[in-house]
C-alpha positions in Angstrom: -0.3 -0.2 -0.3 2.7 2.2 0.7 3.3 2.5 -3.6 -0.6 3.3 -3.8 0.1 6.4 -1.7 3.1 7.7 -4.2 0.7 6.6 -7.3 -2.4 8.3 -5.2 0.2 11.4 -5.2 1.3 11.3 -8.1 -2.2 10.6 -10.2 -3.8 12.9 -8.1 -1.9 15.8 -7.4 -1.5 16.3 -11.4 -4.7 16.3 -12.1 -5.4 19.5 -10.8 -2.2 20.7 -12.4 -3.2 23.1 -15.5 -0.5 22.8 -17.6 -1.3 24.3 -20.9 -3.3 27.6 -21.0 -5.7 28.0 -23.1 -7.6 30.9 -25.2 -9.3 33.6 -23.0 -13.1 32.9 -23.6 -12.1 29.2 -24.1 -13.8 28.6 -20.5 -17.8 26.7 -20.4 -17.8 27.4 -16.7 -19.7 24.1 -17.0 -19.2 22.9 -13.2 -20.1 19.4 -13.6 -17.9 18.7 -16.8 -15.2 20.0 -14.5 -16.2 17.8 -11.7 -16.2 15.2 -14.1 -12.9 15.8 -15.6 -11.5 16.5 -11.9 -12.4 12.7 -11.3 -10.8 11.6 -14.3 -7.3 12.4 -13.5 -7.8 10.4 -10.5 -6.3 7.1 -12.4 -4.9 9.2 -15.6 -1.1 8.3 -15.9 1.2 9.1 -18.4 1.7 12.0 -20.0 -1.0 11.4 -23.1 -3.6 10.8 -20.6 -2.7 13.8 -18.1 -2.7 16.1 -20.8 -6.3 15.1 -22.3 -7.2 15.3 -18.6 -6.4 18.9 -18.2 -7.1 20.3 -21.0 -11.0 18.9 -20.4 -10.5 20.8 -17.0 -9.5 23.6 -18.0 -11.6 24.1 -20.9 -15.1 23.9 -18.8 -13.9 25.4 -15.3 -15.7 28.2 -13.7 -14.1 31.8 -13.4 -14.3 30.8 -10.0 -11.8 28.6 -10.1 -9.5 29.6 -12.8 -7.3 31.5 -9.8 -6.8 28.6 -8.0 -6.0 26.4 -10.9 -3.7 29.8 -12.8 -1.9 29.6 -9.6 -1.0 26.3 -9.3 -0.7 25.7 -13.1 2.5 28.4 -12.5 3.5 27.2 -10.2 4.0 23.9 -11.6 5.4 24.9 -14.2 8.4 26.7 -12.4 8.6 23.6 -10.0 7.8 20.5 -11.3 6.9 18.1 -9.6 9.0 18.8 -7.0 6.2 21.8 -6.0 4.3 18.6 -4.7 6.9 18.0 -1.5 6.4 21.2 -0.6 3.8 23.0 1.9 2.7 25.9 -1.0 1.9 22.7 -3.6 0.1 21.0 -1.2 -1.6 24.8 -0.4 -2.5 25.4 -4.1 -3.7 22.2 -4.4 -5.8 22.5 -1.2 -7.3 26.0 -2.5 -8.5 23.6 -6.1 -10.0 20.8 -4.3 -11.2 23.4 -1.5 -13.7 24.4 -5.2 -14.6 20.9 -6.0 -15.7 20.6 -2.2 -17.7 23.1 -2.3 -19.5 23.1 -6.0 -19.6 19.3 -7.2 -22.4 17.3 -6.2 -22.0 14.0 -4.6 -21.6 13.3 -1.3 -19.6 15.2 1.6 -17.4 13.5 4.5 -15.9 15.5 6.7 -13.3 13.7 9.2 -11.2 14.8 11.4 -7.3 13.5 12.8 -6.2 13.9 15.9 -3.5 12.2 17.6 -3.8 9.4 16.9 -7.4 8.6 15.7 -9.3 9.4 12.3 -13.1 10.7 13.9 -15.7 10.9 11.6 -14.9 8.2 8.8 -18.2 5.8 8.4 -18.2 2.9 8.2 -20.3 2.6 4.9 -20.3 4.5 1.6 -22.4 4.5 -1.0 -21.2 4.6 -4.2 -20.5 7.8 -6.5 -18.9 11.2 -6.4 -17.8 11.6 -2.6 -15.5 14.8 -1.3 -13.8 14.2 1.2 -12.6 17.3 3.9 -9.6 16.1 6.5 -9.4 18.3 9.4 -6.0 17.7 11.0 -6.9 19.0 14.5 -3.4 17.8 16.1 -1.2 20.0 18.5 1.6 19.6 16.3 1.6 16.0 13.8 1.2 16.2 10.4 -1.4 13.5 9.3 -2.6 11.8 5.6 -5.6 10.1 4.9 -5.5 8.1 2.1 -7.4 5.4 1.0 -7.8 2.5 -1.7 -9.5 -0.2 -3.1 -9.1 -3.8 -1.7 -9.9 -7.0 -4.5 -11.2 -10.2 -4.2 -8.1 -11.5 -3.1 -7.5 -8.1 -0.4 -11.1 -8.3 1.3 -9.5 -11.5 3.3 -6.7 -10.6 4.4 -6.4 -9.0 7.9 -6.0 -5.1 8.5 -3.0 -6.3 10.3 -1.6 -8.0 9.0 -1.8 -6.2 4.8 -0.6 -3.3 6.8 2.8 -5.0 7.6 3.4 -6.1 4.3 6.2 -5.2 2.3 4.9 -3.0 -0.9 5.4 -5.5 -3.3 3.3 -8.2 -1.9 1.0 -5.7 -0.5 -0.1 -4.3 -3.9 -1.3 -7.6 -5.4 -4.8 -7.4 -2.7 -5.6 -3.3 -4.0 -7.4 -2.1 -7.0 -4.8 0.5 -8.7 -7.9 3.2 -9.4 -9.9 4.7 -7.3 -8.4 5.9 -4.2 -7.7 9.2 -2.8 -5.1 10.9 -1.3 -5.4 14.2 1.2 -2.2 15.5 3.4 -2.9 18.0 6.5 -0.5 19.7 8.1 -0.8 20.4 11.6 -4.0 23.0 12.0 -4.6 22.6 8.1 -7.4 21.1 6.1 -7.0 18.9 2.8 -9.3 17.9 0.2 -9.4 14.8 -2.2 -12.7 13.9 -4.6 -13.4 10.2 -6.1 -15.5 8.3 -7.5 -16.4 5.5 -4.9 -17.0 1.4 -6.3 -18.4 -0.9 -4.3 -16.2 -2.8 -2.5 -13.9 -2.7 1.0 -12.0 0.2 1.2 -8.3 0.2 3.5 -7.9 3.8 4.7 -5.1 4.6 6.9 -2.1 7.6 7.6 1.5 6.8 6.6 3.3 9.9 8.0 6.1 8.7 11.1 5.5 9.8 14.6 7.1 12.7 15.3 8.6 13.4 11.3 11.1 11.6 12.3 12.6 8.8 10.1 12.4 6.0 12.7 9.2 7.4 14.4 6.2 5.2 13.9 4.3 4.8 11.8 0.6 6.4 12.2 -1.3 3.4 11.3 0.5 1.3 13.7 -0.7 3.7 16.7 -4.7 3.7 15.8 -4.4 5.3 12.5 -6.4 3.0 9.8 -9.8 1.3 8.8 -12.1 0.0 6.9 -14.8 0.8 5.1 -17.2 -0.8 2.7 -19.3 1.1 -0.4 -22.7 -0.7 -1.4 
């Protein structure tokens, strides 16, 4: 699952990065199309697929979203993928997905992270467009909420056993699409839109305690769980 976290970062962040400029007046202001394009980006892999999704988002974005997208695009053009290893990158991404949370139709799921627990994470959710909002109420610790759908084999594995596996081994038990990733420093908020399909999902926080390399991952301290989409 650790590799899946990396995949979600790469795919989930890239969708909100508008790398190509559109001609003035090209935006249609179609909220439904913007929301659909945002979800497509979660599972886009490769340059061609990402560019196609980015063009869809840019072409359909309402005026209220253009400043956020433009700021993210400009920063990405200067820094590339390094942007998303920085607080500034997460803040720019959060501005885009905050708009998605407030404007795209679907289920809103507010979740609070404390040391070391997720509060408000449902045990069951309905299929479809689902907007997650992660509020980090911890005084110092950063937290993330990442989740991924299990495949048929994964549904038979104990959660603790699954999370303890080396990534190459655990990867065989997860679907490669349909997840989400949110990272919120202490006192901040992050967002993660997802298209949920029926099945079982695993969620966890992989931040290490105290931000130290040898710190225990937060999921070992209780920040983990499962939910079912039905």
